[in-house]
KOLMI-107724 format. One record per residue (C-alpha): x, y, z; residue in one letter; chain; residue number from 1. Coordinates in steps of 0.05 Angstrom, whole numbers, plus 5000, padded with zeros to 4 digits. Each point is the difference from the previous one (the first is absolute). Layout:
BEGIN
+------+-------+------+-------+------+-------+
! east ! north !   up ! mimar ! vogu ! rolum !
+------+-------+------+-------+------+-------+
!    X !     Y !    Z !     A !    A !   NUM !
...
+------+-------+------+-------+------+-------+
This chain:
BEGIN
+------+-------+------+-------+------+-------+
! east ! north !   up ! mimar ! vogu ! rolum !
+------+-------+------+-------+------+-------+
! 4996 !  4999 ! 4997 !     M !    A !     1 !
! 5032 !  5070 ! 4982 !     S !    A !     2 !
! 5008 !  5051 ! 5052 !     I !    A !     3 !
! 4972 !  5071 ! 4991 !     S !    A !     4 !
! 5040 !  5057 ! 4983 !     R !    A !     5 !
! 4976 !  5032 ! 5066 !     T !    A !     6 !
! 5018 !  4938 ! 5038 !     V !    A !     7 !
! 5071 !  4999 ! 4977 !     K !    A !     8 !
! 5005 !  5068 ! 5007 !     Q !    A !     9 !
! 4981 !  4996 ! 5076 !     R !    A !    10 !
! 5057 !  4938 ! 5015 !     L !    A !    11 !
! 5051 !  5043 ! 4968 !     L !    A !    12 !
! 4977 !  5055 ! 5053 !     F !    A !    13 !
! 5001 !  4951 ! 5049 !     A !    A !    14 !
! 5069 !  4975 ! 4980 !     I !    A !    15 !
! 5030 !  5068 ! 5003 !     L !    A !    16 !
! 4979 !  5023 ! 5069 !     C !    A !    17 !
! 5028 !  4932 ! 5032 !     V !    A !    18 !
! 5064 !  5015 ! 4964 !     V !    A !    19 !
! 5007 !  5075 ! 5014 !     W !    A !    20 !
! 4972 !  4982 ! 5073 !     G !    A !    21 !
! 5074 !  4967 ! 5006 !     M !    A !    22 !
! 5047 !  5049 ! 4962 !     T !    A !    23 !
! 5013 !  5046 ! 5055 !     W !    A !    24 !
! 5030 !  4945 ! 5046 !     L !    A !    25 !
! 5037 !  4977 ! 4939 !     A !    A !    26 !
! 5028 !  5069 ! 4988 !     M !    A !    27 !
! 5015 !  5009 ! 5070 !     K !    A !    28 !
! 5048 !  4938 ! 5007 !     A !    A !    29 !
! 5035 !  5021 ! 4936 !     G !    A !    30 !
! 5004 !  5075 ! 5020 !     V !    A !    31 !
! 5033 !  4979 ! 5068 !     N !    A !    32 !
! 5060 !  4957 ! 4965 !     A !    A !    33 !
! 5008 !  5033 ! 4930 !     V !    A !    34 !
! 5011 !  5072 ! 4973 !     P !    A !    35 !
! 4922 !  5018 ! 4991 !     P !    A !    36 !
! 5022 !  5033 ! 4931 !     G !    A !    37 !
! 5027 !  4935 ! 4966 !     I !    A !    38 !
! 4959 !  4958 ! 5034 !     F !    A !    39 !
! 4936 !  5023 ! 4956 !     S !    A !    40 !
! 5048 !  5006 ! 4937 !     A !    A !    41 !
! 5014 !  4931 ! 5005 !     L !    A !    42 !
! 4922 !  4982 ! 5014 !     R !    A !    43 !
! 4981 !  5039 ! 4934 !     W !    A !    44 !
! 5055 !  4982 ! 4961 !     T !    A !    45 !
! 4997 !  4930 ! 5008 !     I !    A !    46 !
! 4921 !  4995 ! 4986 !     A !    A !    47 !
! 5009 !  5043 ! 4944 !     G !    A !    48 !
! 5055 !  4952 ! 4973 !     V !    A !    49 !
! 4955 !  4939 ! 5016 !     V !    A !    50 !
! 4935 !  5032 ! 4963 !     L !    A !    51 !
! 5034 !  5016 ! 4939 !     I !    A !    52 !
! 5028 !  4935 ! 4998 !     G !    A !    53 !
! 4934 !  4966 ! 5011 !     W !    A !    54 !
! 4967 !  5052 ! 4939 !     R !    A !    55 !
! 5053 !  4982 ! 4960 !     V !    A !    56 !
! 5002 !  4918 ! 5015 !     A !    A !    57 !
! 4924 !  5010 ! 4974 !     R !    A !    58 !
! 5008 !  5042 ! 4941 !     G !    A !    59 !
! 4957 !  5057 ! 5034 !     E !    A !    60 !
! 5022 !  5075 ! 4996 !     P !    A !    61 !
! 5050 !  5028 ! 5036 !     V !    A !    62 !
! 5009 !  5072 ! 4971 !     L !    A !    63 !
! 4953 !  5050 ! 4980 !     T !    A !    64 !
! 4998 !  5065 ! 4963 !     S !    A !    65 !
! 5053 !  5055 ! 5012 !     G !    A !    66 !
! 4945 !  5046 ! 5028 !     R !    A !    67 !
! 4967 !  4947 ! 5051 !     E !    A !    68 !
! 5068 !  4973 ! 5021 !     L !    A !    69 !
! 5021 !  5078 ! 5022 !     W !    A !    70 !
! 4932 !  5009 ! 5034 !     R !    A !    71 !
! 5015 !  4936 ! 5035 !     I !    A !    72 !
! 5061 !  5021 ! 5025 !     Y !    A !    73 !
! 4970 !  5063 ! 5023 !     L !    A !    74 !
! 4948 !  4964 ! 5045 !     L !    A !    75 !
! 5059 !  4948 ! 5023 !     T !    A !    76 !
! 5047 !  5062 ! 5027 !     L !    A !    77 !
! 4946 !  5018 ! 5061 !     P !    A !    78 !
! 4982 !  4920 ! 5008 !     M !    A !    79 !
! 5067 !  4954 ! 4996 !     L !    A !    80 !
! 5048 !  5057 ! 5014 !     V !    A !    81 !
! 4978 !  5052 ! 5042 !     M !    A !    82 !
! 4951 !  4964 ! 5030 !     N !    A !    83 !
! 5048 !  4950 ! 5027 !     P !    A !    84 !
! 5047 !  5031 ! 5026 !     I !    A !    85 !
! 4965 !  5059 ! 5039 !     I !    A !    86 !
! 4955 !  4938 ! 5024 !     M !    A !    87 !
! 5047 !  4950 ! 5022 !     L !    A !    88 !
! 5046 !  5052 ! 5034 !     Y !    A !    89 !
! 4942 !  5025 ! 5037 !     G !    A !    90 !
! 4989 !  4932 ! 5025 !     L !    A !    91 !
! 5070 !  4997 ! 5029 !     L !    A !    92 !
! 4968 !  5042 ! 5058 !     Y !    A !    93 !
! 4934 !  4976 ! 5005 !     T !    A !    94 !
! 4973 !  4936 ! 5023 !     S !    A !    95 !
! 4964 !  4962 ! 4945 !     S !    A !    96 !
! 4941 !  5001 ! 5036 !     G !    A !    97 !
! 4994 !  5083 ! 4994 !     L !    A !    98 !
! 5020 !  4993 ! 4923 !     A !    A !    99 !
! 4940 !  4956 ! 4993 !     S !    A !   100 !
! 4953 !  5041 ! 5033 !     V !    A !   101 !
! 5026 !  5061 ! 4958 !     L !    A !   102 !
! 5000 !  4973 ! 4938 !     S !    A !   103 !
! 4940 !  4962 ! 5014 !     S !    A !   104 !
! 4956 !  5069 ! 5017 !     A !    A !   105 !
! 5036 !  5041 ! 4943 !     L !    A !   106 !
! 4987 !  4951 ! 4943 !     T !    A !   107 !
! 4928 !  5001 ! 4986 !     P !    A !   108 !
! 4987 !  5071 ! 5014 !     I !    A !   109 !
! 5062 !  5013 ! 4961 !     A !    A !   110 !
! 4971 !  4960 ! 4940 !     M !    A !   111 !
! 4936 !  5025 ! 5011 !     V !    A !   112 !
! 5020 !  5073 ! 4999 !     G !    A !   113 !
! 5051 !  4998 ! 4944 !     F !    A !   114 !
! 4953 !  4963 ! 4957 !     A !    A !   115 !
! 4940 !  5052 ! 5002 !     A !    A !   116 !
! 5051 !  5062 ! 4994 !     M !    A !   117 !
! 5020 !  4962 ! 4935 !     L !    A !   118 !
! 4932 !  4990 ! 4976 !     G !    A !   119 !
! 5004 !  4920 ! 5004 !     Q !    A !   120 !
! 4945 !  4996 ! 5053 !     E !    A !   121 !
! 4952 !  5030 ! 5033 !     R !    A !   122 !
! 4990 !  5015 ! 5077 !     F !    A !   123 !
! 4936 !  4968 ! 5031 !     T !    A !   124 !
! 4969 !  5006 ! 5069 !     A !    A !   125 !
! 5010 !  4918 ! 5008 !     R !    A !   126 !
! 5071 !  5005 ! 4968 !     Q !    A !   127 !
! 5023 !  5059 ! 5054 !     V !    A !   128 !
! 4957 !  4955 ! 5056 !     G !    A !   129 !
! 5043 !  4944 ! 4981 !     A !    A !   130 !
! 5063 !  5041 ! 5004 !     V !    A !   131 !
! 4987 !  5026 ! 5070 !     L !    A !   132 !
! 4967 !  4937 ! 5028 !     L !    A !   133 !
! 5063 !  4960 ! 4976 !     G !    A !   134 !
! 5044 !  5052 ! 5031 !     V !    A !   135 !
! 4966 !  4994 ! 5067 !     A !    A !   136 !
! 5012 !  4922 ! 5001 !     G !    A !   137 !
! 5073 !  5012 ! 4987 !     I !    A !   138 !
! 5004 !  5050 ! 5060 !     L !    A !   139 !
! 4960 !  4949 ! 5042 !     V !    A !   140 !
! 5039 !  4946 ! 4974 !     L !    A !   141 !
! 5074 !  5028 ! 5002 !     Y !    A !   142 !
! 5006 !  5070 ! 5032 !     G !    A !   143 !
! 5000 !  4983 ! 5070 !     P !    A !   144 !
! 5059 !  4955 ! 4988 !     K !    A !   145 !
! 5030 !  5035 ! 4950 !     A !    A !   146 !
! 5002 !  5066 ! 5048 !     L !    A !   147 !
! 5008 !  4964 ! 5054 !     A !    A !   148 !
! 5077 !  5036 ! 5016 !     G !    A !   149 !
! 5026 !  5068 ! 4993 !     T !    A !   150 !
! 5010 !  5022 ! 4928 !     L !    A !   151 !
! 5076 !  5031 ! 4999 !     G !    A !   152 !
! 5027 !  5028 ! 4938 !     W !    A !   153 !
! 5018 !  4947 ! 4966 !     P !    A !   154 !
! 4940 !  4962 ! 5001 !     E !    A !   155 !
! 4962 !  5065 ! 4974 !     A !    A !   156 !
! 5054 !  5004 ! 4942 !     F !    A !   157 !
! 4990 !  4931 ! 4985 !     G !    A !   158 !
! 4920 !  5010 ! 5000 !     S !    A !   159 !
! 5008 !  5055 ! 4956 !     L !    A !   160 !
! 5039 !  4964 ! 4950 !     A !    A !   161 !
! 4943 !  4948 ! 5003 !     I !    A !   162 !
! 4947 !  5053 ! 4980 !     I !    A !   163 !
! 5041 !  5030 ! 4945 !     F !    A !   164 !
! 5016 !  4938 ! 4968 !     G !    A !   165 !
! 4935 !  4970 ! 5006 !     N !    A !   166 !
! 4969 !  5065 ! 4965 !     M !    A !   167 !
! 5053 !  4989 ! 4940 !     L !    A !   168 !
! 4984 !  4935 ! 4994 !     Y !    A !   169 !
! 4919 !  5011 ! 5001 !     C !    A !   170 !
! 5008 !  5059 ! 4959 !     L !    A !   171 !
! 5046 !  4964 ! 4940 !     A !    A !   172 !
! 4949 !  4933 ! 5010 !     S !    A !   173 !
! 4938 !  5048 ! 4982 !     V !    A !   174 !
! 5032 !  5036 ! 4937 !     L !    A !   175 !
! 5023 !  4931 ! 4979 !     A !    A !   176 !
! 4933 !  4979 ! 4986 !     R !    A !   177 !
! 4995 !  5030 ! 4930 !     P !    A !   178 !
! 5063 !  4961 ! 4982 !     T !    A !   179 !
! 4969 !  4933 ! 5015 !     L !    A !   180 !
! 4954 !  5007 ! 4945 !     R !    A !   181 !
! 5043 !  4997 ! 4949 !     T !    A !   182 !
! 5057 !  4952 ! 5037 !     T !    A !   183 !
! 4978 !  4942 ! 5030 !     P !    A !   184 !
! 5020 !  4999 ! 5081 !     P !    A !   185 !
! 5052 !  4939 ! 4990 !     G !    A !   186 !
! 5039 !  5032 ! 4960 !     Q !    A !   187 !
! 4992 !  5067 ! 5028 !     W !    A !   188 !
! 5030 !  4978 ! 5064 !     V !    A !   189 !
! 5053 !  4960 ! 4965 !     A !    A !   190 !
! 5021 !  5065 ! 4965 !     V !    A !   191 !
! 4990 !  5039 ! 5058 !     S !    A !   192 !
! 5045 !  4952 ! 5055 !     N !    A !   193 !
! 5051 !  4996 ! 4954 !     I !    A !   194 !
! 5007 !  5077 ! 4979 !     M !    A !   195 !
! 4986 !  5023 ! 5071 !     G !    A !   196 !
! 5049 !  4940 ! 5030 !     G !    A !   197 !
! 5059 !  5019 ! 4964 !     L !    A !   198 !
! 4994 !  5073 ! 5009 !     T !    A !   199 !
! 4994 !  4992 ! 5073 !     L !    A !   200 !
! 5058 !  4947 ! 4998 !     L !    A !   201 !
! 5047 !  5054 ! 4957 !     V !    A !   202 !
! 4986 !  5062 ! 5058 !     L !    A !   203 !
! 5007 !  4944 ! 5053 !     C !    A !   204 !
! 5063 !  4971 ! 4978 !     V !    A !   205 !
! 5025 !  5074 ! 4992 !     A !    A !   206 !
! 4977 !  5029 ! 5065 !     F !    A !   207 !
! 4974 !  4956 ! 5054 !     E !    A !   208 !
! 5049 !  4980 ! 5050 !     P !    A !   209 !
! 5001 !  4923 ! 5005 !     G !    A !   210 !
! 4976 !  4992 ! 4932 !     A !    A !   211 !
! 5056 !  4951 ! 4974 !     I !    A !   212 !
! 5011 !  4965 ! 5047 !     P !    A !   213 !
! 4930 !  4980 ! 5002 !     A !    A !   214 !
! 4998 !  4975 ! 4932 !     L !    A !   215 !
! 5041 !  4946 ! 5021 !     T !    A !   216 !
! 4932 !  4966 ! 5039 !     F !    A !   217 !
! 5034 !  4986 ! 5065 !     H !    A !   218 !
! 4936 !  5017 ! 5032 !     W !    A !   219 !
! 4977 !  4974 ! 5066 !     P !    A !   220 !
! 4933 !  4943 ! 4983 !     A !    A !   221 !
! 4948 !  5043 ! 5019 !     S !    A !   222 !
! 5022 !  5050 ! 4950 !     A !    A !   223 !
! 5001 !  4955 ! 4938 !     L !    A !   224 !
! 4941 !  4966 ! 5021 !     V !    A !   225 !
! 4974 !  5069 ! 4994 !     G !    A !   226 !
! 5024 !  5012 ! 4936 !     L !    A !   227 !
! 4974 !  4936 ! 4968 !     V !    A !   228 !
! 4933 !  5011 ! 5027 !     F !    A !   229 !
! 4995 !  5079 ! 4978 !     L !    A !   230 !
! 5025 !  4978 ! 4931 !     I !    A !   231 !
! 4960 !  4933 ! 4979 !     C !    A !   232 !
! 4929 !  5022 ! 5049 !     A !    A !   233 !
! 5011 !  5072 ! 4995 !     G !    A !   234 !
! 5034 !  5018 ! 4932 !     S !    A !   235 !
! 4980 !  4946 ! 4958 !     L !    A !   236 !
! 4935 !  4986 ! 5030 !     G !    A !   237 !
! 4964 !  5054 ! 5043 !     A !    A !   238 !
! 5028 !  5063 ! 4952 !     T !    A !   239 !
! 4972 !  4970 ! 4942 !     I !    A !   240 !
! 4934 !  4983 ! 5031 !     I !    A !   241 !
! 4996 !  5076 ! 5027 !     F !    A !   242 !
! 5003 !  5028 ! 4931 !     F !    A !   243 !
! 4953 !  4949 ! 4977 !     I !    A !   244 !
! 4942 !  5030 ! 5046 !     L !    A !   245 !
! 5022 !  5069 ! 4990 !     V !    A !   246 !
! 4994 !  4993 ! 4924 !     R !    A !   247 !
! 4931 !  4965 ! 5015 !     D !    A !   248 !
! 4973 !  5030 ! 5062 !     W !    A !   249 !
! 5036 !  5064 ! 5009 !     G !    A !   250 !
! 5047 !  5025 ! 5049 !     A !    A !   251 !
! 4950 !  5015 ! 5055 !     G !    A !   252 !
! 4961 !  4938 ! 5006 !     R !    A !   253 !
! 5068 !  4959 ! 4988 !     T !    A !   254 !
! 5032 !  5040 ! 5070 !     G !    A !   255 !
! 4953 !  4968 ! 5041 !     T !    A !   256 !
! 5046 !  4943 ! 5002 !     Y !    A !   257 !
! 5030 !  5048 ! 5057 !     A !    A !   258 !
! 4946 !  4987 ! 5039 !     F !    A !   259 !
! 5008 !  4927 ! 5004 !     I !    A !   260 !
! 5071 !  4991 ! 4992 !     S !    A !   261 !
! 5018 !  5020 ! 5075 !     P !    A !   262 !
! 4948 !  4945 ! 5021 !     I !    A !   263 !
! 5047 !  4948 ! 4968 !     I !    A !   264 !
! 5059 !  5031 ! 5033 !     A !    A !   265 !
! 4953 !  4988 ! 5061 !     V !    A !   266 !
! 4986 !  4926 ! 4988 !     M !    A !   267 !
! 5065 !  4980 ! 4974 !     F !    A !   268 !
! 5037 !  5031 ! 5066 !     G !    A !   269 !
! 4950 !  4951 ! 5040 !     M !    A !   270 !
! 5016 !  4942 ! 4960 !     A !    A !   271 !
! 5074 !  5010 ! 4996 !     V !    A !   272 !
! 5016 !  5043 ! 5063 !     F !    A !   273 !
! 4945 !  4975 ! 5038 !     G !    A !   274 !
! 4973 !  5063 ! 5014 !     E !    A !   275 !
! 4928 !  5010 ! 5030 !     T !    A !   276 !
! 4943 !  5053 ! 4975 !     V !    A !   277 !
! 4961 !  5047 ! 5049 !     T !    A !   278 !
! 4924 !  5009 ! 4999 !     V !    A !   279 !
! 5022 !  5068 ! 4968 !     L !    A !   280 !
! 5042 !  4971 ! 4945 !     D !    A !   281 !
! 4943 !  4959 ! 4979 !     T !    A !   282 !
! 4958 !  5062 ! 5001 !     V !    A !   283 !
! 5055 !  5038 ! 4958 !     G !    A !   284 !
! 5002 !  4940 ! 4941 !     M !    A !   285 !
! 4924 !  4996 ! 5002 !     A !    A !   286 !
! 4993 !  5074 ! 4991 !     A !    A !   287 !
! 5058 !  4988 ! 4939 !     M !    A !   288 !
! 4962 !  4937 ! 4970 !     L !    A !   289 !
! 4937 !  5050 ! 4993 !     A !    A !   290 !
! 5036 !  5048 ! 4975 !     A !    A !   291 !
! 5033 !  4971 ! 4937 !     A !    A !   292 !
! 4936 !  4966 ! 4983 !     G !    A !   293 !
! 4971 !  5067 ! 4994 !     L !    A !   294 !
! 5046 !  5027 ! 4965 !     A !    A !   295 !
! 5005 !  4941 ! 4956 !     M !    A !   296 !
! 4933 !  5008 ! 4970 !     R !    A !   297 !
! 5001 !  5021 ! 4938 !     R !    A !   298 !
! 5019 !  5080 ! 4993 !     T !    A !   299 !
! 4984 !  5046 ! 4938 !     P !    A !   300 !
! 5056 !  5016 ! 4955 !     T !    A !   301 !
! 5015 !  5059 ! 4951 !     T !    A !   302 !
! 5066 !  4972 ! 4958 !     S !    A !   303 !
+------+-------+------+-------+------+-------+
């Protein structure tokens, strides 16, 4: 029995939520042992090489027109060059929990806001209500834990970096939607990964302290596992899924993954680290699930 397009999209969305619910732990494991820039550069470069090799082996197109290639590269700079450097260095000074709070709370707001500003989507009362409900759930779930200590200057700097990097990624994601109508998501990700990864690799080798020794891959096992996870599940899987859904659903609706991925992180913590969930946690997760369900209802688009 064939699966409907809607069911396939929802399955892809579920995979996206699970994978991106675990990425902050993988990134934290990497940047604690390896210079953040070179860690991200290797992730994107290796993923790009694998994706391009896969497409060549299958006889699928790799390159696109020069004009489209230039457009993709301009979007790649904020997404895969500027964003990783800014956010991963910020992650050095913040906990993965606080980084998850900031990213999760801001992503749907930024996606919807930028999409509306650029005429791709329209604000509706339901959409605004979903965002507010989701943000409230995030604050209930993570707020008391993430803000329990004193917020010193290093953590404040790290938090601002997370916020700024997140804004860059969200804006570039919204701007990418028109290009995804002419360039398939798999091809888009392959080209952007190799261009962004190589650009970042050159910059890091030239300017980042410790980048050249890191190229030997004499890393702790946790950093190597984190890199493999980010390449295979993240860059080769969830990133392509993300752009498929941005193309089909729009950035605002796709951005609601940020309401569900923190719940995945909590469940992962329970299963692996034996963490417990309080009644307040349950209330927060329920609010985020309700917000995601509300926001995922089809939204009118103007593009």
